[in-house]
C-alpha positions in Angstrom: -131.4 -45.9 66.6 -133.6 -48.0 64.6 -136.2 -47.4 61.5 -140.0 -47.9 61.7 -140.7 -50.7 59.4 -144.3 -50.8 57.3 -146.6 -53.3 58.6 -149.1 -54.6 55.6 -151.3 -57.4 57.0 -151.1 -60.6 54.7 -154.5 -61.5 52.3 -156.4 -64.6 52.8 -157.9 -65.9 49.7 -160.9 -67.8 50.4 -160.9 -70.9 47.8 -164.5 -71.9 48.7 -166.6 -73.6 46.0 -170.1 -72.6 46.6 -172.3 -74.9 44.2 -175.7 -73.6 43.4 -178.7 -75.6 41.7 -178.2 -79.4 40.0 -176.6 -78.7 37.1 -173.4 -80.1 35.4 -171.9 -76.7 34.7 -171.7 -75.8 38.6 -170.4 -72.0 38.9 -167.7 -71.2 41.3 -168.1 -68.2 43.5 -164.7 -66.9 45.2 -164.6 -64.8 48.0 -161.3 -62.3 49.0 -161.1 -60.9 52.5 -160.8 -57.0 52.3 -157.8 -55.4 52.1 -156.0 -53.6 55.4 -156.9 -50.2 55.6 -153.8 -49.8 58.5 -151.3 -46.7 57.6 -147.8 -47.6 57.7 -145.8 -46.2 61.3 -144.5 -42.7 60.2 -140.4 -43.1 59.1 -138.2 -41.7 62.0 -135.4 -39.7 61.1 -131.6 -41.0 61.8 -129.4 -39.0 63.9 -125.8 -38.7 64.8 -124.3 -36.5 67.1 -120.8 -35.1 68.3 -118.8 -35.0 70.2 -118.9 -39.0 70.5 -119.9 -40.3 73.8 -117.0 -40.2 76.0 -114.9 -38.0 74.2 -112.5 -36.6 76.4 -109.8 -33.6 75.6 -112.6 -31.5 73.6 -111.3 -27.9 72.9 -113.6 -25.3 74.5 -114.4 -24.6 71.4 -116.4 -27.5 70.6 -120.1 -27.0 68.8 -122.5 -30.1 69.2 -122.8 -31.5 65.8 -125.3 -33.1 64.0 -126.2 -35.0 61.1 -129.9 -36.0 60.3 -131.6 -38.1 57.5 -134.8 -38.1 57.1 -135.7 -34.8 59.4 -134.4 -31.9 60.6 -132.8 -31.1 64.5 -135.2 -30.2 66.6 -133.7 -29.0 69.7 -130.5 -29.0 71.7 -129.5 -29.3 75.4 -126.4 -28.6 76.8 -125.8 -29.2 80.5 -122.9 -28.8 82.5 -121.9 -31.2 85.1 -124.0 -29.2 87.9 -127.0 -29.2 86.0 -127.0 -26.0 84.7 -128.5 -24.8 81.3 -125.8 -23.7 78.6 -127.0 -21.5 76.4 -126.2 -21.8 72.5 -127.8 -21.3 69.4 -128.1 -23.7 65.8 -126.2 -22.5 62.8 -128.7 -21.3 59.9 -127.6 -24.5 57.9 -128.7 -27.0 60.9 -124.9 -28.7 60.7 -124.2 -27.6 64.3 -125.2 -26.2 67.8 -122.9 -23.4 69.2 -122.7 -22.5 73.0 -123.4 -19.2 73.4 -119.8 -18.6 75.2 -116.2 -20.5 75.3 -116.8 -23.5 77.5 -115.1 -24.4 80.3 -111.7 -26.0 80.5 -111.5 -29.9 82.2 -115.6 -30.0 82.6 -118.1 -32.8 81.8 -121.2 -31.5 80.0 -123.8 -33.9 78.3 -125.5 -32.9 75.1 -129.1 -34.3 74.3 -130.5 -34.0 70.6 -134.0 -34.3 68.8 -134.7 -34.9 65.5 -137.8 -34.7 64.0 -138.8 -36.1 60.5 -140.8 -35.4 58.2 -144.0 -36.8 59.4 -143.6 -36.4 63.1 -141.6 -39.3 64.4 -139.2 -38.4 66.7 -135.4 -39.5 67.4 -132.7 -38.7 70.2 -129.0 -38.6 71.1 -127.3 -38.1 74.0 -123.4 -37.6 74.8 -121.5 -37.0 77.6 -117.8 -35.3 77.1 -115.4 -33.5 78.5 -113.4 -30.3 77.9 -108.9 -30.2 77.7 -107.3 -28.8 80.3 -106.1 -25.3 80.0 -103.5 -24.9 77.5 -101.3 -22.1 79.7 -99.7 -19.1 77.6 -99.5 -21.6 74.4 -102.2 -18.8 72.8 -102.5 -17.0 70.1 -103.6 -13.5 70.8 -106.5 -11.6 69.0 -108.0 -8.2 68.5 -111.9 -6.9 67.5 -111.6 -3.3 66.3 -114.6 -2.2 67.8 -116.0 -0.6 70.7 -119.1 -2.0 72.2 -122.0 0.7 72.1 -119.7 2.7 69.7 -121.6 4.4 66.9 -119.3 4.3 63.4 -120.0 5.4 59.7 -121.7 3.5 57.4 -118.1 2.2 56.0 -117.1 0.6 58.8 -116.0 -3.1 58.9 -115.6 -5.2 61.0 -111.7 -6.0 62.0 -110.2 -9.2 63.3 -107.1 -8.9 64.1 -104.4 -12.0 65.0 -100.5 -11.3 66.9 -99.1 -14.1 64.8 -99.7 -15.3 61.1 -102.8 -18.0 60.6 -101.9 -20.7 57.9 -104.1 -21.1 55.1 -105.3 -24.7 56.0 -106.7 -23.3 59.3 -108.0 -19.9 58.0 -111.8 -21.7 57.3 -112.1 -23.0 60.7 -111.6 -19.6 62.0 -113.7 -18.1 59.7 -116.7 -19.9 60.6 -116.5 -18.7 64.2 -117.0 -15.4 63.4 -120.5 -14.0 63.1 -122.2 -10.9 62.3 -125.8 -10.1 62.4 -127.1 -7.2 61.6 -130.1 -5.4 62.3 -131.9 -4.9 59.4 -130.3 -7.8 57.5 -127.4 -6.8 55.1 -125.5 -9.4 53.1 -122.3 -9.5 54.0 -118.6 -11.1 53.8 -115.4 -11.9 55.3 -112.4 -11.1 53.6 -108.5 -12.3 54.6 -105.9 -9.3 54.0 -102.7 -11.5 54.4 -102.5 -13.9 57.4 -102.9 -11.8 59.9 -106.0 -9.8 59.5 -109.8 -10.6 58.4 -112.6 -8.1 57.7 -116.3 -8.0 57.3 -118.1 -5.5 54.6 -121.7 -5.9 53.2 -122.2 -5.8 49.6 -122.8 -2.3 49.9 -122.3 0.4 52.8 -124.4 -0.1 56.1 -127.9 1.4 56.1 -127.9 4.2 58.5 -129.3 3.1 62.1 -128.2 -0.2 61.8 -127.3 -2.4 64.9 -124.3 -4.6 64.5 -124.1 -7.8 66.8 -120.2 -9.2 66.2 -118.7 -12.1 67.9 -115.8 -13.6 67.4 -116.3 -17.0 69.0 -112.5 -18.0 68.5 -111.6 -18.7 72.3 -110.1 -22.0 72.7 -110.2 -22.9 69.0 -107.0 -25.0 67.8 -105.1 -23.5 65.2 -102.3 -26.0 64.6 -100.6 -26.8 67.7 -101.9 -23.4 69.1 -105.0 -22.4 70.6 -106.9 -18.7 69.8 -106.9 -16.8 73.2 -110.7 -15.5 73.9 -113.7 -14.5 72.3 -114.5 -11.0 71.8 -117.9 -9.8 71.1 -119.5 -6.0 70.5 -123.0 -4.4 69.8 -122.5 -1.1 67.9 -124.5 1.1 65.7 -124.2 2.4 62.3 -124.3 6.4 62.5 -125.8 9.2 59.3 -124.3 8.5 56.1 -121.3 10.8 55.2 -118.2 10.9 53.3 -115.6 12.5 52.4 -113.9 13.0 49.0 -110.3 14.5 47.8 -109.5 15.0 44.4 -105.9 15.8 43.5 -106.8 17.9 40.5 -108.4 21.1 41.7 -107.0 19.9 45.6 -110.2 20.0 47.5 -111.7 18.1 50.0 -115.6 17.3 49.5 -118.2 16.3 52.3 -121.5 14.4 51.7 -124.4 14.0 53.7 -126.9 11.6 52.8 -125.5 11.9 49.0 -125.5 15.4 49.4 -122.4 18.0 49.6 -122.3 19.8 52.4 -119.4 21.4 52.6 -115.9 21.8 50.5 -112.2 22.3 51.4 -109.5 23.3 49.8 -106.4 20.7 50.6 -102.3 20.0 49.8 -101.5 16.4 49.4 -98.5 14.6 49.2 -95.6 16.1 47.1 -94.5 14.1 44.4 -91.4 12.2 46.5 -94.2 11.1 49.2 -97.6 11.3 47.2 -101.1 10.4 48.7 -102.5 7.4 47.7 -105.3 7.3 46.0 -108.0 4.8 46.3 -111.5 4.1 48.7 -110.6 4.0 52.7 -112.0 4.5 55.6 -111.3 7.1 58.3 -109.5 4.7 61.4 -109.2 6.9 64.1 -110.6 10.6 65.9 -107.4 12.2 67.2 -107.2 15.4 68.8 -103.5 15.5 68.3 -101.0 13.2 66.9 -97.1 13.8 67.2 -95.5 13.1 63.7 -91.7 12.0 63.9 -89.7 11.0 61.3 -85.7 11.8 60.5 -86.4 15.1 58.8 -88.9 16.4 61.3 -91.0 16.3 64.6 -94.3 17.8 65.0 -97.0 17.7 66.6 -100.8 18.0 64.5 -104.2 18.6 65.5 -107.7 17.2 64.7 -106.7 14.0 63.3 -108.3 10.9 61.3 -105.9 8.2 60.0 -106.9 6.3 57.0 -103.8 4.3 56.0 -101.5 2.0 58.3 -98.2 3.4 56.7 -99.3 7.4 58.1 -101.5 9.0 56.3 -103.9 11.2 57.9 -106.1 14.1 57.4 -105.2 16.8 60.1 -104.7 20.2 60.1 -101.1 21.8 58.8 -101.7 25.5 59.1 -97.9 25.5 58.0 -99.2 24.7 54.6 -102.4 27.3 54.5 -100.7 29.1 51.8 -100.4 26.0 49.1 -104.5 24.7 50.3 -106.2 24.3 46.9 -102.6 25.3 44.8 -99.6 23.1 45.7 -99.0 19.5 47.0 -95.8 19.6 49.9 -97.1 17.0 52.5 -95.4 13.8 52.9 -98.3 12.1 52.1 -101.2 13.6 54.7 -104.3 15.8 53.3 -103.8 18.9 54.7 -106.3 21.3 56.1 -106.9 24.7 57.4 -107.4 24.7 61.4 -110.7 25.7 60.8 -111.5 23.0 58.4 -109.5 20.3 60.0 -111.8 21.0 63.2 -114.9 21.1 61.2 -114.3 17.6 59.8 -112.8 16.6 63.3 -116.3 17.3 64.7 -118.5 16.1 62.2 -116.9 13.1 61.2 -116.7 9.5 62.9 -114.6 6.1 62.3 -115.8 4.2 59.5 -116.9 7.1 57.3 -115.8 6.2 53.6 -113.0 8.7 52.3 -112.3 8.5 48.6 -108.8 10.2 47.0 -108.8 10.5 43.7 -106.2 11.7 40.7 -102.5 11.0 42.5 -99.7 9.3 41.2 -99.8 5.8 43.3 -103.0 4.0 44.0 -103.3 2.2 47.8 -101.8 -1.2 48.4 -104.7 -3.8 49.7 -104.6 -3.9 53.3 -102.9 -0.9 54.1 -105.9 0.8 56.1 -109.6 -0.8 55.9 -109.5 -1.1 52.3 -112.3 -2.9 52.0 -114.1 -0.8 49.6 -111.5 -0.6 47.2 -112.4 -3.6 45.0 -115.8 -4.8 43.4 -117.9 -6.9 45.5 -117.3 -10.2 43.0 -113.5 -9.9 43.8 -114.1 -8.9 47.6 -116.1 -12.4 48.2 -113.2 -14.7 46.9 -110.9 -13.3 49.7 -112.8 -15.6 52.0 -111.7 -19.1 53.4 -114.8 -20.9 52.7 -117.0 -21.5 49.6 -119.7 -18.6 48.8 -120.8 -19.7 45.1 -124.5 -18.0 46.1 -122.8 -15.0 46.6 -120.9 -14.6 43.4 -124.1 -15.2 41.6 -125.9 -13.1 43.2 -128.5 -15.4 45.0 -128.2 -14.9 48.0 -130.0 -14.5 51.3 -129.4 -12.0 54.1 -126.9 -12.5 56.9 
């Protein structure tokens, strides 16, 4: 793709000597041709796209990459071998066009990209490539903790899990294939907890009524010598603002709606040998019954909301009503009366924030959805991608 060249017409100097009169001091008059008024042609952009023409064995997670100088991407079209248009969208930074779903295995595609120059000139590039064959069972399994169409609390993170560890050198490429769109727009970021879990939260709690559209576009993504299993997606809604605060000092659970205190219940927390963890949690489950079984006991509890992976719940404990509000006797859970637990169960939702304060131990990061237990400036550092704008606060919407 060539660059337009400026065309300048040469100037003709007419060296004609005109003699006027019959004097010995003849005057010379010089005439010059007028300068050209033609404008330079617009400079066309330069454009390189990928995959390169003729590429074979491209992953089905392939994006159409674009490198443009002296312009911007104007349009991208991807057609399969039947001439059907594949839907997709350009990344916000314009560096690549992402298909709306994983491509088909062992399939041919043709990409056409047009770039528009600063003065309106255009350049186009086209490439046909073929995707790889199906890798079979050589997959990394994934999970997305969002059910389409469900309403969640204002503290709900987007949670993506893997059934095996993702090595550090691959985390950035995984993270680049995770997309969250919030309406209204709110700033957020991903944070890795170990090698098998990455969570997304906004800078502050979600605004009630927010609509979240999430896509873990990981199907067929190469991770070392293996490939991620499939794309996962969900559209969900954030419900009313409600939060729960447990204080060990007075052994009370307080319930806040839109920042206002609406209920308070006595509780019993974990005894000194099995203390309840302090910190900022999120309600993770909503279960009518749960069986708790250890070497010491086996029982069924009603009206249960889990808040740690280690087995700490809010739940009904009629056997400890006499100690609730007075003493800590549980194995780490927050014990409530049957009536109090039923009220919490009926008025809570997964994703509601829960704060526990004043116990003997603090939570372990990642033991539950602990995204709210550290300040934003340190939370940002858990991303595998650089985000200097979010650290300094000079950020835009997600």
